[in-house]
BALOBA-1460 file (C-alpha; in Angstrom, 3 decimals):
// residues 164
<rec num="1" residu="m" x="58.138" y="6.166" z="18.761"/>
<rec num="2" residu="s" x="58.668" y="7.117" z="15.133"/>
<rec num="3" residu="g" x="55.845" y="7.735" z="12.640"/>
<rec num="4" residu="d" x="56.466" y="4.359" z="10.970"/>
<rec num="5" residu="d" x="56.242" y="2.553" z="14.322"/>
<rec num="6" residu="e" x="52.884" y="4.231" z="15.090"/>
<rec num="7" residu="k" x="51.648" y="3.327" z="11.628"/>
<rec num="8" residu="d" x="52.751" y="-0.298" z="12.036"/>
<rec num="9" residu="a" x="51.083" y="-0.496" z="15.475"/>
<rec num="10" residu="s" x="47.695" y="0.156" z="13.911"/>
<rec num="11" residu="l" x="48.176" y="-2.612" z="11.319"/>
<rec num="12" residu="i" x="46.248" y="-5.814" z="11.859"/>
<rec num="13" residu="s" x="46.029" y="-8.997" z="9.858"/>
<rec num="14" residu="i" x="43.047" y="-9.616" z="7.630"/>
<rec num="15" residu="d" x="42.039" y="-12.495" z="9.949"/>
<rec num="16" residu="a" x="42.094" y="-10.150" z="12.964"/>
<rec num="17" residu="a" x="40.105" y="-7.537" z="11.030"/>
<rec num="18" residu="a" x="37.540" y="-10.203" z="10.154"/>
<rec num="19" residu="a" x="37.111" y="-11.131" z="13.811"/>
<rec num="20" residu="l" x="36.754" y="-7.482" z="14.855"/>
<rec num="21" residu="l" x="34.338" y="-6.505" z="12.089"/>
<rec num="22" residu="d" x="31.132" y="-8.071" z="13.285"/>
<rec num="23" residu="g" x="32.500" y="-11.600" z="12.944"/>
<rec num="24" residu="l" x="33.050" y="-11.407" z="9.184"/>
<rec num="25" residu="s" x="35.052" y="-14.110" z="7.481"/>
<rec num="26" residu="a" x="38.562" y="-13.335" z="6.287"/>
<rec num="27" residu="e" x="37.323" y="-14.032" z="2.755"/>
<rec num="28" residu="r" x="34.612" y="-11.362" z="3.151"/>
<rec num="29" residu="v" x="37.213" y="-8.836" z="4.354"/>
<rec num="30" residu="r" x="39.324" y="-9.664" z="1.273"/>
<rec num="31" residu="q" x="36.236" y="-9.112" z="-0.859"/>
<rec num="32" residu="l" x="35.640" y="-5.685" z="0.763"/>
<rec num="33" residu="i" x="39.302" y="-4.834" z="0.096"/>
<rec num="34" residu="k" x="38.949" y="-5.925" z="-3.533"/>
<rec num="35" residu="e" x="35.762" y="-3.815" z="-3.898"/>
<rec num="36" residu="g" x="37.612" y="-0.782" z="-2.519"/>
<rec num="37" residu="w" x="35.755" y="-0.409" z="0.769"/>
<rec num="38" residu="i" x="38.789" y="-1.197" z="2.927"/>
<rec num="39" residu="p" x="42.267" y="0.003" z="1.875"/>
<rec num="40" residu="r" x="45.098" y="-2.568" z="2.114"/>
<rec num="41" residu="e" x="48.366" y="-1.346" z="3.603"/>
<rec num="42" residu="k" x="50.458" y="-4.322" z="2.571"/>
<rec num="43" residu="r" x="49.707" y="-7.884" z="1.556"/>
<rec num="44" residu="g" x="47.551" y="-9.530" z="4.258"/>
<rec num="45" residu="w" x="47.441" y="-6.412" z="6.468"/>
<rec num="46" residu="v" x="45.071" y="-3.468" z="6.937"/>
<rec num="47" residu="r" x="44.959" y="-0.489" z="9.275"/>
<rec num="48" residu="l" x="42.405" y="-0.978" z="12.051"/>
<rec num="49" residu="d" x="40.850" y="2.496" z="11.745"/>
<rec num="50" residu="a" x="40.656" y="2.238" z="7.942"/>
<rec num="51" residu="a" x="39.040" y="-1.213" z="8.171"/>
<rec num="52" residu="v" x="36.407" y="0.016" z="10.632"/>
<rec num="53" residu="s" x="35.594" y="3.202" z="8.697"/>
<rec num="54" residu="g" x="35.564" y="1.306" z="5.381"/>
<rec num="55" residu="y" x="33.192" y="-1.309" z="6.774"/>
<rec num="56" residu="i" x="30.898" y="1.430" z="8.145"/>
<rec num="57" residu="r" x="30.867" y="3.138" z="4.715"/>
<rec num="58" residu="y" x="29.999" y="-0.216" z="3.126"/>
<rec num="59" residu="l" x="27.118" y="-0.801" z="5.596"/>
<rec num="60" residu="k" x="25.717" y="2.706" z="5.054"/>
<rec num="61" residu="d" x="25.882" y="2.332" z="1.285"/>
<rec num="62" residu="t" x="24.167" y="-1.068" z="1.466"/>
<rec num="63" residu="a" x="21.403" y="0.344" z="3.684"/>
<rec num="64" residu="k" x="20.917" y="3.259" z="1.287"/>
<rec num="65" residu="r" x="20.682" y="0.928" z="-1.722"/>
<rec num="66" residu="t" x="18.257" y="-1.365" z="0.126"/>
<rec num="67" residu="t" x="16.013" y="1.580" z="1.038"/>
<rec num="68" residu="k" x="16.084" y="2.843" z="-2.549"/>
<rec num="69" residu="t" x="15.285" y="-0.624" z="-3.891"/>
<rec num="70" residu="a" x="12.341" y="-1.008" z="-1.491"/>
<rec num="71" residu="s" x="11.066" y="2.443" z="-2.444"/>
<rec num="72" residu="d" x="11.376" y="1.656" z="-6.161"/>
<rec num="73" residu="s" x="9.506" y="-1.600" z="-5.584"/>
<rec num="74" residu="r" x="6.637" y="0.210" z="-3.832"/>
<rec num="75" residu="v" x="6.406" y="2.700" z="-6.707"/>
<rec num="76" residu="r" x="6.338" y="-0.135" z="-9.275"/>
<rec num="77" residu="d" x="3.628" y="-1.952" z="-7.284"/>
<rec num="78" residu="a" x="1.528" y="1.231" z="-7.056"/>
<rec num="79" residu="r" x="1.864" y="1.847" z="-10.808"/>
<rec num="80" residu="a" x="0.882" y="-1.747" z="-11.579"/>
<rec num="81" residu="a" x="-2.173" y="-1.462" z="-9.308"/>
<rec num="82" residu="e" x="-3.179" y="1.807" z="-10.977"/>
<rec num="83" residu="i" x="-2.854" y="0.294" z="-14.454"/>
<rec num="84" residu="e" x="-4.869" y="-2.755" z="-13.397"/>
<rec num="85" residu="q" x="-7.584" y="-0.505" z="-11.951"/>
<rec num="86" residu="r" x="-7.764" y="1.565" z="-15.162"/>
<rec num="87" residu="m" x="-8.072" y="-1.631" z="-17.208"/>
<rec num="88" residu="q" x="-10.891" y="-2.878" z="-14.954"/>
<rec num="89" residu="i" x="-12.726" y="0.446" z="-15.317"/>
<rec num="90" residu="k" x="-12.270" y="0.356" z="-19.101"/>
<rec num="91" residu="s" x="-13.594" y="-3.218" z="-19.319"/>
<rec num="92" residu="r" x="-16.439" y="-2.225" z="-16.954"/>
<rec num="93" residu="d" x="-15.423" y="-4.907" z="-14.426"/>
<rec num="94" residu="l" x="-14.953" y="-2.045" z="-11.977"/>
<rec num="95" residu="v" x="-17.527" y="0.758" z="-11.827"/>
<rec num="96" residu="p" x="-16.773" y="4.030" z="-10.028"/>
<rec num="97" residu="a" x="-18.958" y="4.580" z="-6.945"/>
<rec num="98" residu="k" x="-20.483" y="7.757" z="-8.472"/>
<rec num="99" residu="e" x="-21.702" y="5.816" z="-11.500"/>
<rec num="100" residu="a" x="-23.063" y="2.962" z="-9.383"/>
<rec num="101" residu="t" x="-24.918" y="5.404" z="-7.124"/>
<rec num="102" residu="a" x="-26.351" y="7.278" z="-10.132"/>
<rec num="103" residu="a" x="-27.602" y="4.010" z="-11.674"/>
<rec num="104" residu="v" x="-29.287" y="2.932" z="-8.434"/>
<rec num="105" residu="d" x="-30.819" y="6.415" z="-7.970"/>
<rec num="106" residu="h" x="-32.214" y="6.249" z="-11.524"/>
<rec num="107" residu="v" x="-33.924" y="2.900" z="-10.882"/>
<rec num="108" residu="i" x="-35.220" y="3.939" z="-7.446"/>
<rec num="109" residu="a" x="-36.706" y="7.165" z="-8.886"/>
<rec num="110" residu="a" x="-38.599" y="5.139" z="-11.507"/>
<rec num="111" residu="c" x="-39.878" y="2.776" z="-8.787"/>
<rec num="112" residu="a" x="-40.969" y="5.696" z="-6.594"/>
<rec num="113" residu="e" x="-42.964" y="7.217" z="-9.475"/>
<rec num="114" residu="a" x="-44.623" y="3.889" z="-10.262"/>
<rec num="115" residu="f" x="-45.491" y="3.242" z="-6.609"/>
<rec num="116" residu="a" x="-46.886" y="6.765" z="-6.200"/>
<rec num="117" residu="m" x="-49.381" y="6.102" z="-9.021"/>
<rec num="118" residu="l" x="-50.594" y="2.769" z="-7.584"/>
<rec num="119" residu="p" x="-53.231" y="4.062" z="-5.120"/>
<rec num="120" residu="a" x="-55.031" y="6.069" z="-7.842"/>
<rec num="121" residu="m" x="-54.810" y="3.127" z="-10.241"/>
<rec num="122" residu="i" x="-56.229" y="0.685" z="-7.689"/>
<rec num="123" residu="t" x="-59.273" y="2.572" z="-6.401"/>
<rec num="124" residu="r" x="-61.335" y="5.728" z="-6.677"/>
<rec num="125" residu="d" x="-62.446" y="5.440" z="-3.053"/>
<rec num="126" residu="v" x="-60.600" y="8.247" z="-1.226"/>
<rec num="127" residu="a" x="-60.427" y="6.428" z="2.122"/>
<rec num="128" residu="e" x="-59.053" y="3.265" z="0.503"/>
<rec num="129" residu="r" x="-56.661" y="5.322" z="-1.613"/>
<rec num="130" residu="n" x="-55.328" y="7.058" z="1.544"/>
<rec num="131" residu="r" x="-54.833" y="3.688" z="3.242"/>
<rec num="132" residu="i" x="-52.902" y="2.340" z="0.249"/>
<rec num="133" residu="e" x="-50.830" y="5.570" z="0.055"/>
<rec num="134" residu="r" x="-49.770" y="5.108" z="3.702"/>
<rec num="135" residu="h" x="-48.519" y="1.587" z="2.907"/>
<rec num="136" residu="v" x="-46.740" y="2.798" z="-0.222"/>
<rec num="137" residu="k" x="-45.060" y="5.694" z="1.663"/>
<rec num="138" residu="r" x="-43.964" y="3.311" z="4.426"/>
<rec num="139" residu="a" x="-42.429" y="1.007" z="1.789"/>
<rec num="140" residu="q" x="-40.782" y="3.988" z="0.069"/>
<rec num="141" residu="g" x="-39.330" y="5.087" z="3.420"/>
<rec num="142" residu="e" x="-37.824" y="1.619" z="3.952"/>
<rec num="143" residu="v" x="-36.357" y="1.674" z="0.437"/>
<rec num="144" residu="a" x="-34.905" y="5.175" z="1.068"/>
<rec num="145" residu="k" x="-33.363" y="3.964" z="4.341"/>
<rec num="146" residu="r" x="-31.692" y="1.015" z="2.600"/>
<rec num="147" residu="l" x="-30.543" y="3.241" z="-0.256"/>
<rec num="148" residu="s" x="-28.935" y="5.562" z="2.286"/>
<rec num="149" residu="e" x="-27.162" y="2.595" z="3.944"/>
<rec num="150" residu="a" x="-25.908" y="1.385" z="0.553"/>
<rec num="151" residu="a" x="-24.614" y="4.867" z="-0.349"/>
<rec num="152" residu="r" x="-22.760" y="5.059" z="2.980"/>
<rec num="153" residu="v" x="-21.145" y="1.653" z="2.373"/>
<rec num="154" residu="l" x="-20.094" y="2.750" z="-1.129"/>
<rec num="155" residu="r" x="-18.522" y="5.930" z="0.306"/>
<rec num="156" residu="e" x="-16.864" y="4.491" z="3.416"/>
<rec num="157" residu="g" x="-16.439" y="0.799" z="2.601"/>
<rec num="158" residu="g" x="-17.652" y="-2.143" z="4.626"/>
<rec num="159" residu="s" x="-20.649" y="-4.365" z="4.080"/>
<rec num="160" residu="l" x="-24.391" y="-3.930" z="4.173"/>
<rec num="161" residu="p" x="-26.114" y="-4.962" z="7.427"/>
<rec num="162" residu="d" x="-28.126" y="-7.798" z="5.841"/>
<rec num="163" residu="a" x="-25.505" y="-8.902" z="3.283"/>
<rec num="164" residu="d" x="-24.328" y="-12.498" z="3.479"/>
């Protein structure tokens, strides 16, 4: 067999190439030829190996572009979320957890001081004062427990046990 005969043996029609290439239409194969993915040997004919390798190159390039597009989209979404978050912080619609915790601590400290002075303000009787102090300390302990739960929820996320 001469070199030209071997070359002609590997030629297939565009319709045959379409059927072999994952069931593509002949029009799609022509489109891939026009785009330069598959080389045309002569009008209406392509080499089988060139058609297969060209189609594989096209699929790989498409997959690469799709991956890049998805990655770009994720980056854009992350940037948009970051900008939105910064705007919410600036407008004070969103308060950083550190600031929220500091504000609550400030109020609780003022309450603790006020409650600690109550027994002495209520009575001079030492026994009665001690009884009132026990109640105040019990209440302060409950407040401290709830403050600790709230701080944990702020740090880790979730909801408070008695929140509706």
